[in-house]
VOBA-582205 format. One record per residue (C-alpha): residue in three letters; x, y, z. Coordinates in steps of 0.5 Angstrom, whole numbers, plus 500, padded with zeros to 3 digits. Each point is the difference from the previous one (the first is absolute). Last residue first. Example, Ala and Ser with C-alpha at 12.3 -4.5 7.8 and 13.67 -1.06 7.14 Angstrom:
<sites>
+-------+-----+-----+-----+
: votor :   u :   v :   w :
+-------+-----+-----+-----+
:   Ser : 527 : 498 : 514 :
:   Ala : 498 : 493 : 502 :
+-------+-----+-----+-----+
</sites>
This chain:
<sites>
+-------+-----+-----+-----+
: votor :   u :   v :   w :
+-------+-----+-----+-----+
:   His : 060 : 793 : 206 :
:   Ala : 494 : 501 : 495 :
:   Glu : 499 : 507 : 503 :
:   Arg : 507 : 502 : 499 :
:   Trp : 500 : 498 : 493 :
:   Asn : 493 : 503 : 499 :
:   Glu : 503 : 507 : 502 :
:   Ala : 507 : 500 : 496 :
:   Leu : 497 : 496 : 494 :
:   Asp : 494 : 505 : 499 :
:   Gly : 505 : 506 : 501 :
:   Trp : 505 : 497 : 495 :
:   Leu : 495 : 498 : 495 :
:   His : 496 : 506 : 498 :
:   Ala : 506 : 504 : 496 :
:   Ala : 502 : 493 : 497 :
:   Thr : 492 : 500 : 498 :
:   Glu : 500 : 507 : 497 :
:   Val : 507 : 499 : 496 :
:   Gly : 497 : 493 : 497 :
:   Lys : 494 : 504 : 498 :
:   Met : 504 : 505 : 497 :
:   Leu : 503 : 494 : 496 :
:   Leu : 493 : 498 : 498 :
:   Asp : 498 : 507 : 497 :
:   Leu : 507 : 500 : 496 :
:   Glu : 499 : 493 : 497 :
:   Val : 506 : 497 : 499 :
:   Lys : 503 : 498 : 493 :
:   Glu : 505 : 495 : 497 :
:   Asn : 500 : 502 : 492 :
:   Pro : 503 : 493 : 498 :
:   Ala : 500 : 494 : 505 :
:   His : 503 : 499 : 507 :
:   Trp : 494 : 502 : 504 :
:   Gly : 495 : 502 : 495 :
:   Asp : 496 : 505 : 504 :
:   Ser : 493 : 497 : 498 :
:   Pro : 501 : 495 : 506 :
:   Val : 499 : 505 : 505 :
:   Ser : 505 : 503 : 504 :
:   Ile : 498 : 503 : 507 :
:   Gly : 504 : 496 : 505 :
:   Leu : 500 : 499 : 507 :
:   Phe : 502 : 492 : 502 :
:   Leu : 501 : 498 : 507 :
:   Val : 506 : 496 : 503 :
:   Pro : 500 : 497 : 507 :
:   Ala : 506 : 500 : 504 :
:   Asp : 505 : 495 : 501 :
:   Leu : 506 : 504 : 498 :
:   Val : 503 : 495 : 496 :
:   Glu : 494 : 496 : 498 :
:   Gln : 495 : 506 : 498 :
:   Leu : 506 : 504 : 497 :
:   Asp : 502 : 494 : 496 :
:   Ala : 492 : 498 : 498 :
:   Ala : 500 : 507 : 497 :
:   Pro : 505 : 499 : 495 :
:   Gly : 495 : 497 : 495 :
:   Ser : 495 : 495 : 497 :
:   Gly : 494 : 500 : 495 :
:   Gly : 493 : 498 : 502 :
:   Glu : 499 : 506 : 504 :
:   Arg : 494 : 500 : 505 :
:   Thr : 494 : 505 : 500 :
:   Tyr : 495 : 503 : 504 :
:   Arg : 495 : 506 : 499 :
:   Ile : 500 : 507 : 503 :
:   Pro : 493 : 503 : 501 :
:   Gln : 499 : 507 : 497 :
:   Glu : 503 : 507 : 502 :
:   Phe : 507 : 499 : 496 :
:   Ala : 504 : 503 : 505 :
:   Arg : 496 : 499 : 506 :
:   Gly : 499 : 493 : 498 :
:   Met : 508 : 499 : 498 :
:   Ala : 502 : 502 : 508 :
:   Arg : 494 : 495 : 502 :
:   Val : 503 : 494 : 496 :
:   Val : 507 : 502 : 502 :
:   Ser : 498 : 500 : 508 :
:   Gln : 497 : 494 : 499 :
:   Leu : 506 : 497 : 497 :
:   Ala : 504 : 502 : 506 :
:   Pro : 495 : 498 : 505 :
:   His : 500 : 493 : 497 :
:   Asp : 493 : 497 : 499 :
:   Leu : 501 : 498 : 493 :
:   Pro : 506 : 496 : 502 :
:   Thr : 506 : 502 : 496 :
:   Leu : 503 : 495 : 495 :
:   Cys : 507 : 499 : 498 :
:   Pro : 503 : 495 : 495 :
:   Arg : 507 : 498 : 500 :
:   Thr : 505 : 501 : 494 :
:   Ala : 505 : 494 : 499 :
:   Pro : 507 : 501 : 497 :
:   Gly : 501 : 495 : 494 :
:   Phe : 499 : 492 : 500 :
:   Thr : 504 : 495 : 496 :
:   Ile : 498 : 493 : 499 :
:   Glu : 504 : 495 : 497 :
:   His : 498 : 493 : 497 :
:   Arg : 502 : 494 : 498 :
:   Ile : 496 : 495 : 495 :
:   Gly : 501 : 493 : 500 :
:   Ala : 495 : 498 : 505 :
:   Pro : 494 : 505 : 500 :
:   Val : 499 : 507 : 502 :
:   Gln : 494 : 501 : 504 :
:   Asp : 502 : 498 : 507 :
:   Ala : 506 : 505 : 500 :
:   Ala : 496 : 506 : 497 :
:   Trp : 495 : 499 : 506 :
:   Ala : 506 : 500 : 505 :
:   Arg : 503 : 506 : 497 :
:   Val : 493 : 503 : 500 :
:   Val : 499 : 498 : 507 :
:   Lys : 506 : 504 : 503 :
:   Glu : 500 : 506 : 495 :
:   Val : 493 : 501 : 503 :
:   His : 502 : 499 : 507 :
:   Asp : 506 : 505 : 499 :
:   Pro : 494 : 505 : 497 :
:   Asp : 496 : 500 : 506 :
:   Gln : 493 : 500 : 499 :
:   Gly : 495 : 504 : 505 :
:   Ala : 498 : 505 : 496 :
:   Val : 500 : 499 : 492 :
:   Leu : 505 : 497 : 496 :
:   Arg : 501 : 500 : 492 :
:   Phe : 504 : 495 : 497 :
:   Ser : 504 : 500 : 494 :
:   Leu : 503 : 494 : 496 :
:   Lys : 505 : 500 : 494 :
:   Val : 501 : 493 : 497 :
:   Leu : 506 : 497 : 496 :
:   Ala : 501 : 494 : 495 :
:   Ser : 506 : 496 : 499 :
:   Ser : 504 : 495 : 496 :
:   Pro : 494 : 500 : 494 :
:   Ile : 497 : 494 : 498 :
:   Ile : 501 : 501 : 492 :
:   Thr : 496 : 500 : 494 :
:   Lys : 502 : 507 : 497 :
:   Ser : 494 : 503 : 496 :
:   Gly : 498 : 506 : 496 :
:   Pro : 502 : 507 : 503 :
:   Gly : 504 : 501 : 506 :
:   Gln : 498 : 498 : 508 :
:   Tyr : 504 : 494 : 501 :
:   Gly : 500 : 497 : 507 :
:   Gly : 498 : 504 : 506 :
:   Gly : 496 : 505 : 503 :
:   Ile : 495 : 502 : 505 :
:   Gly : 499 : 508 : 502 :
:   Asn : 496 : 504 : 506 :
:   Val : 496 : 494 : 502 :
:   Glu : 496 : 503 : 506 :
:   Ala : 498 : 497 : 507 :
:   Thr : 495 : 504 : 504 :
:   Pro : 499 : 503 : 507 :
:   Arg : 493 : 503 : 501 :
:   Ala : 498 : 507 : 503 :
:   Trp : 501 : 505 : 494 :
:   Val : 500 : 496 : 493 :
:   Arg : 495 : 495 : 502 :
:   Glu : 496 : 504 : 505 :
:   Leu : 499 : 505 : 494 :
:   Thr : 498 : 494 : 495 :
:   Thr : 495 : 497 : 505 :
:   His : 502 : 494 : 504 :
:   Gly : 497 : 493 : 501 :
:   Ala : 504 : 496 : 495 :
:   Glu : 507 : 503 : 499 :
:   Gly : 501 : 503 : 493 :
:   His : 498 : 502 : 493 :
:   Thr : 496 : 506 : 497 :
:   Ala : 499 : 500 : 492 :
:   Thr : 502 : 504 : 494 :
:   Ser : 506 : 503 : 502 :
:   Arg : 504 : 506 : 498 :
:   Ala : 500 : 502 : 507 :
:   Thr : 497 : 507 : 499 :
:   Arg : 495 : 496 : 496 :
:   Leu : 499 : 495 : 506 :
:   Trp : 499 : 506 : 505 :
:   Arg : 495 : 503 : 496 :
:   Glu : 496 : 494 : 499 :
:   Glu : 501 : 499 : 508 :
:   Asp : 497 : 507 : 502 :
:   Phe : 501 : 501 : 507 :
:   Pro : 496 : 505 : 503 :
:   Leu : 503 : 499 : 507 :
:   Glu : 495 : 497 : 505 :
:   Ala : 502 : 493 : 499 :
:   Phe : 507 : 501 : 503 :
:   Leu : 497 : 503 : 506 :
:   Glu : 496 : 494 : 501 :
:   Arg : 505 : 495 : 499 :
:   Glu : 504 : 504 : 506 :
:   Arg : 494 : 500 : 504 :
:   Asp : 500 : 492 : 499 :
:   Thr : 507 : 500 : 502 :
:   Leu : 505 : 498 : 495 :
:   Glu : 505 : 494 : 502 :
:   Thr : 507 : 501 : 503 :
:   Val : 504 : 495 : 497 :
:   Gly : 504 : 496 : 505 :
:   Glu : 502 : 494 : 496 :
:   Tyr : 497 : 501 : 493 :
:   Phe : 506 : 497 : 497 :
:   Gly : 500 : 494 : 504 :
:   Pro : 500 : 495 : 494 :
:   Val : 501 : 503 : 494 :
:   Ala : 493 : 500 : 496 :
:   Val : 498 : 507 : 499 :
:   Arg : 493 : 500 : 500 :
:   Ala : 497 : 501 : 493 :
:   His : 494 : 495 : 502 :
:   Glu : 503 : 495 : 495 :
:   Asp : 506 : 500 : 504 :
:   His : 506 : 505 : 498 :
:   Leu : 508 : 499 : 500 :
:   Ala : 499 : 493 : 497 :
:   Ala : 500 : 502 : 493 :
:   Val : 506 : 504 : 500 :
:   Leu : 504 : 494 : 503 :
:   Arg : 497 : 496 : 494 :
:   Ala : 502 : 505 : 495 :
:   Ala : 507 : 500 : 503 :
:   Ala : 501 : 493 : 500 :
:   Ala : 498 : 500 : 493 :
:   Ala : 505 : 505 : 498 :
:   Pro : 505 : 496 : 504 :
:   Asn : 499 : 493 : 496 :
:   Pro : 501 : 494 : 504 :
:   Val : 503 : 494 : 496 :
:   Ala : 497 : 494 : 496 :
:   Gly : 494 : 503 : 497 :
:   Gly : 505 : 504 : 495 :
:   Phe : 507 : 497 : 500 :
:   Ser : 501 : 499 : 492 :
:   Gly : 494 : 503 : 498 :
:   Ser : 501 : 506 : 504 :
:   His : 507 : 501 : 498 :
:   Ile : 504 : 504 : 506 :
:   Asp : 501 : 507 : 503 :
:   Gln : 506 : 499 : 504 :
:   Gly : 502 : 497 : 507 :
:   Pro : 493 : 497 : 500 :
:   Gly : 495 : 503 : 506 :
:   Tyr : 501 : 507 : 503 :
:   Leu : 494 : 504 : 503 :
:   Glu : 501 : 507 : 503 :
:   Ile : 495 : 503 : 504 :
:   Glu : 500 : 508 : 501 :
:   Cys : 497 : 503 : 506 :
:   Glu : 496 : 506 : 503 :
:   Ala : 497 : 502 : 506 :
:   Leu : 495 : 506 : 501 :
:   Gly : 496 : 503 : 505 :
:   Arg : 493 : 503 : 500 :
:   Met : 499 : 507 : 502 :
:   Gly : 495 : 503 : 505 :
:   Thr : 495 : 505 : 502 :
:   Cys : 499 : 504 : 494 :
:   Val : 496 : 506 : 501 :
:   Thr : 494 : 502 : 496 :
:   Pro : 497 : 506 : 496 :
:   Thr : 495 : 498 : 495 :
:   Asp : 498 : 506 : 495 :
:   Glu : 507 : 501 : 498 :
:   Ser : 501 : 492 : 500 :
:   Trp : 503 : 495 : 504 :
:   Met : 505 : 503 : 504 :
:   Gly : 508 : 500 : 499 :
:   Thr : 506 : 498 : 503 :
:   Asp : 507 : 503 : 501 :
:   Ser : 499 : 504 : 506 :
:   Val : 501 : 495 : 506 :
:   Ile : 499 : 502 : 507 :
:   Val : 504 : 496 : 505 :
:   Ala : 497 : 500 : 507 :
:   Asp : 503 : 500 : 507 :
:   Ala : 507 : 502 : 498 :
:   Ala : 507 : 498 : 500 :
:   Leu : 504 : 503 : 494 :
:   Arg : 506 : 503 : 504 :
:   Glu : 501 : 493 : 504 :
:   Ala : 499 : 496 : 493 :
:   Arg : 505 : 503 : 496 :
:   Glu : 504 : 494 : 499 :
:   Glu : 494 : 496 : 499 :
:   Val : 497 : 505 : 496 :
:   Leu : 506 : 501 : 495 :
:   Arg : 500 : 492 : 500 :
:   Arg : 493 : 500 : 498 :
:   Phe : 501 : 505 : 494 :
:   His : 506 : 498 : 497 :
:   Pro : 497 : 496 : 494 :
:   Ser : 494 : 505 : 500 :
:   Gly : 497 : 496 : 493 :
:   Ser : 503 : 505 : 495 :
:   Glu : 494 : 505 : 501 :
:   Glu : 500 : 500 : 507 :
:   Glu : 508 : 502 : 500 :
:   Gly : 500 : 507 : 502 :
:   Glu : 497 : 500 : 507 :
:   Val : 495 : 505 : 504 :
:   Leu : 500 : 499 : 507 :
:   Leu : 496 : 505 : 504 :
:   Lys : 499 : 501 : 507 :
:   Leu : 495 : 504 : 504 :
:   His : 500 : 500 : 508 :
:   Val : 492 : 501 : 500 :
:   Ala : 496 : 507 : 501 :
:   Pro : 505 : 503 : 496 :
:   Ala : 504 : 506 : 502 :
:   Thr : 498 : 507 : 501 :
:   Arg : 493 : 499 : 501 :
:   Gly : 494 : 505 : 498 :
:   Thr : 496 : 494 : 498 :
:   Ala : 498 : 502 : 493 :
:   Ala : 507 : 503 : 498 :
:   Leu : 504 : 494 : 503 :
:   His : 495 : 495 : 496 :
:   Ala : 501 : 505 : 494 :
:   Arg : 508 : 499 : 501 :
:   Val : 499 : 493 : 501 :
:   Gly : 496 : 499 : 494 :
:   Leu : 504 : 504 : 495 :
:   Thr : 506 : 496 : 501 :
:   His : 496 : 494 : 500 :
:   Phe : 498 : 501 : 493 :
:   Phe : 507 : 499 : 498 :
:   Val : 500 : 492 : 501 :
:   Gln : 494 : 499 : 496 :
:   Gly : 502 : 505 : 494 :
:   Lys : 507 : 497 : 500 :
:   Asp : 498 : 493 : 500 :
:   Asp : 497 : 497 : 495 :
:   Ala : 495 : 505 : 499 :
:   Ala : 504 : 506 : 497 :
:   Gly : 506 : 495 : 499 :
:   Arg : 500 : 501 : 493 :
:   Ala : 497 : 506 : 498 :
:   His : 492 : 502 : 498 :
:   Leu : 497 : 505 : 505 :
:   Arg : 492 : 499 : 499 :
:   Asn : 495 : 506 : 502 :
:   Gly : 499 : 502 : 493 :
:   Arg : 507 : 499 : 497 :
:   Ile : 506 : 501 : 504 :
:   Val : 507 : 498 : 497 :
:   Pro : 506 : 498 : 504 :
:   Glu : 506 : 499 : 495 :
:   Phe : 503 : 494 : 502 :
:   Pro : 496 : 496 : 496 :
:   Asp : 501 : 504 : 494 :
:   Thr : 493 : 501 : 497 :
:   Asp : 495 : 495 : 497 :
:   Trp : 503 : 494 : 503 :
:   Gly : 500 : 494 : 495 :
:   Asp : 507 : 496 : 502 :
:   Glu : 503 : 505 : 495 :
:   Arg : 500 : 506 : 505 :
:   Ala : 504 : 496 : 505 :
:   Ala : 499 : 497 : 507 :
:   Pro : 503 : 495 : 505 :
:   Gln : 496 : 499 : 507 :
:   Val : 501 : 505 : 505 :
:   Asp : 505 : 501 : 507 :
:   His : 497 : 505 : 505 :
:   His : 497 : 494 : 505 :
:   Gly : 495 : 500 : 505 :
:   Tyr : 499 : 498 : 508 :
:   Val : 497 : 505 : 505 :
:   Leu : 502 : 498 : 507 :
:   Val : 496 : 501 : 506 :
:   Thr : 502 : 501 : 507 :
:   Pro : 494 : 501 : 506 :
:   Ala : 500 : 506 : 504 :
:   Asp : 502 : 499 : 507 :
:   Pro : 506 : 505 : 500 :
:   Asp : 495 : 505 : 497 :
:   Glu : 504 : 506 : 497 :
:   Ser : 500 : 495 : 494 :
:   Pro : 506 : 498 : 496 :
:   Trp : 502 : 502 : 493 :
:   Glu : 504 : 495 : 496 :
:   Ala : 503 : 499 : 493 :
:   Phe : 503 : 494 : 497 :
:   Val : 502 : 500 : 492 :
:   Ala : 502 : 494 : 497 :
:   Pro : 507 : 499 : 495 :
:   Ala : 500 : 496 : 494 :
:   Gly : 504 : 493 : 501 :
:   Ala : 505 : 498 : 505 :
:   Thr : 496 : 504 : 505 :
:   Pro : 501 : 508 : 501 :
:   Trp : 495 : 503 : 505 :
:   Ile : 499 : 508 : 499 :
:   Glu : 497 : 503 : 506 :
:   Ser : 495 : 505 : 502 :
:   Thr : 499 : 502 : 507 :
:   Pro : 497 : 506 : 502 :
:   Phe : 494 : 499 : 496 :
:   Gly : 497 : 507 : 498 :
:   Thr : 498 : 499 : 493 :
:   Asp : 506 : 503 : 498 :
:   Gly : 504 : 495 : 503 :
:   Leu : 495 : 495 : 496 :
:   Lys : 502 : 504 : 494 :
:   Ala : 508 : 499 : 501 :
:   Ala : 499 : 492 : 501 :
:   Leu : 496 : 500 : 494 :
:   Trp : 505 : 503 : 495 :
:   Asp : 505 : 496 : 503 :
:   Ala : 497 : 494 : 499 :
:   Ser : 498 : 502 : 493 :
:   Arg : 507 : 502 : 498 :
:   Ala : 502 : 493 : 502 :
:   Val : 495 : 497 : 496 :
:   Asp : 503 : 505 : 494 :
:   Ala : 507 : 497 : 501 :
:   Ala : 498 : 493 : 500 :
:   His : 496 : 502 : 493 :
:   Asp : 505 : 497 : 495 :
:   Pro : 500 : 493 : 505 :
:   Gln : 493 : 499 : 497 :
:   Ala : 495 : 497 : 505 :
:   Ser : 500 : 505 : 505 :
:   Val : 497 : 505 : 496 :
:   Ser : 500 : 507 : 503 :
:   Pro : 498 : 504 : 494 :
:   Ile : 500 : 507 : 504 :
:   Arg : 495 : 504 : 497 :
:   Leu : 495 : 497 : 505 :
:   Trp : 503 : 504 : 505 :
:   Glu : 499 : 507 : 497 :
:   Thr : 493 : 497 : 498 :
:   Leu : 499 : 499 : 508 :
:   Asp : 502 : 507 : 502 :
:   Asp : 496 : 504 : 495 :
:   Leu : 494 : 495 : 502 :
:   Phe : 501 : 502 : 508 :
:   Ala : 501 : 508 : 498 :
:   Ala : 493 : 499 : 496 :
:   Arg : 497 : 497 : 506 :
:   His : 502 : 504 : 505 :
:   Ala : 493 : 504 : 501 :
:   Glu : 496 : 494 : 498 :
:   Ile : 503 : 496 : 505 :
:   Tyr : 499 : 505 : 506 :
:   Thr : 493 : 501 : 498 :
:   Arg : 499 : 493 : 500 :
:   Val : 503 : 499 : 507 :
:   Thr : 497 : 506 : 503 :
:   Ser : 493 : 497 : 498 :
:   Val : 501 : 493 : 502 :
:   Val : 503 : 503 : 507 :
:   Asp : 494 : 504 : 501 :
:   Asp : 495 : 495 : 498 :
:   Val : 503 : 495 : 505 :
:   Pro : 500 : 506 : 506 :
:   Lys : 507 : 503 : 502 :
:   Ser : 504 : 496 : 504 :
:   Met : 502 : 503 : 507 :
+-------+-----+-----+-----+
</sites>
C-alpha cells in the first residue's frame, strides 16, 4: 500500500540528503573523465566514460547494463524491469560525451577537475549532460526507498549515447538496429533545461532542422566586368536575388508549400508562453542584437519555439580581398537552414526548396543544391498523460506551479520519437547561466537535487496514471 503523499515527499528528501555526498563523489569521479567525442585523442576517454557509467548503473541496481558499440563512440544501455508486467515502459535518454574544454579557453580551473564553489559544481559536463544523466541513479533509489519497492514502478530503460556533442552521426542507425530492445511507451530526455531557477518549466517540443548548400555557376572563369558586364548573367547577383526571395514582406518564408502540415499554436499554448517572465530587452542583449525581427503576428518566443524559419547561414562569391577587382565571378554560394515545427516533413521541405531554387535561378546560371541529413521536429500535446506525469512530479519536487516552454534548437530526440513511435518528454533542471559549451560550465546543486526528486516521483506517477489513461 502506497504511503500518503506528504510521507513520500519527506522520505524522498530524507533519502536524498543522506546519500547526497556519496552521489556527488561519484559524479565528480565521472566528470574527471575527459570524454570529448569531437577529438580523436580522447576516443579512449569516451570509451572509459561508457565503461564507468555501465559499471555504476550496475551498482545502482540495474540488472542489465551493457556497452553498445557503434561505428564511432560507444553508448550505454541499462534496463530494470518492473515487477508489474503491465507497467508502462519508459526509456531515459542522455549522453556521456562532452564538449572540448581547456584551461586556456577562459576556465578559472581545470575543466576536468570538478570544483564546488558555494552551491555550484563547476566542470565540463556538470550540466551538459553528465549531471542530468546521473541524477536518475539517485532518483530511482529514492523512488524505491520511498515506496518500499524492490524494482521501479515502470519498466525502466536508459540509453546514454557517446556522440551527441559531435552531431550524433551514428545514433539513428543504433536506434534502428536496437529498436526491439529500446521499445518504450514514452521517452524521457534529460538533456535540456528550465526557464530559470525561480521559474521551473518543462519543455514540450523541439524544432527539426533541414540544411542545404546552393552552388551557382555562370561563366567558366572570372571575366572582365567592363567587357562582359550587363550582357551575361552574374552568379553573385543571382545568389543575392535568391536570398532576397526567401521571405515576403511579412517575414514569412516565401517558398511555395513550405508551411504545409504545420501544427499551429493553440490559444492555450500562446497563453502559457505569455505567462513566462520574458524580458525582451535582456534577451536582445544576450543575442547581441538591437532589434527583434520575424514572422508578423507572432511574439518573439513563439517565433523561436513554435514557428518554422528559413535562415541564411552564409553567402559568398567573387572577389573578397582588399581593393577592387572588377570581375563577373564564375560562381557563388548560398548556405540555408530551415527550422521545422511539428507537422512538417523534412522530405517535403527538401522537395519544395529544390523546386523554388530552380524557379529563382535565371537562364545561363547552373545550380547544384545539396541537402544534409535532416532532423525531424517533435512535440508532445499538453494533455498527454505522460507529460502531465512529468509536470506533477516536478511540481512535487519544486512545490510551485510548473510552466511550459519549447526548444528552438534541434536534437536526436526526434529519432527516438520516429523510430520507436513513442512520445518524447523533456526532464531537465539546467538553467541558462550554467554555460553549456562555455568556460566554467556549472550546475546548481540544489536544482540537481530537485532533478533527483522529480525522477523519484515520476516513475510511480507514470505507472499509476498511464494505466488510468489506457
